[in-house]
C-alpha positions, -999 to 999 in steps of 0.1 A, spaced: 676 -412 162 661 -384 142 638 -392 114 636 -370 83 606 -363 63 606 -369 25 613 -333 15 644 -331 36 657 -365 23 651 -354 -13 668 -320 -6 698 -338 9 701 -362 -21 699 -333 -45 727 -314 -27 749 -345 -27 742 -352 -64 749 -316 -74 782 -316 -54 792 -349 -70 783 -335 -105 805 -304 -99 834 -326 -87 832 -347 -119 828 -317 -141 859 -300 -125 880 -332 -133 868 -336 -169 886 -320 -198 866 -291 -212 872 -267 -241 853 -235 -250 838 -228 -283 826 -193 -292 801 -188 -320 789 -156 -335 757 -147 -353 761 -130 -387 747 -99 -402 721 -107 -429 732 -82 -455 770 -87 -454 774 -121 -439 801 -108 -415 802 -121 -380 785 -100 -353 814 -98 -328 792 -80 -302 769 -110 -299 790 -141 -289 774 -174 -279 799 -194 -257 795 -232 -253 815 -255 -231 822 -289 -246 831 -318 -224 858 -339 -240 857 -367 -215 821 -378 -213 830 -410 -194 836 -390 -162 802 -372 -165 782 -404 -174 799 -424 -146 785 -399 -121 757 -422 -110 781 -452 -109 761 -468 -137 771 -483 -170 768 -462 -201 763 -473 -236 749 -507 -226 
């Protein structure tokens, strides 16, 4: 039986946790919100400088990632 050193074990756990996170994120409902900065003088939106955010609607899927209880 091969033994692994701590660095390899931690790296394997990180890969598994990241893959699990991506699977949960792919299943969760998400919507995109685009915000724009404004021009100081006119107050008009600066359409050339968007800031895009992804909001997760179903937080239960993301928080259940570690199989733990949330809001307890």
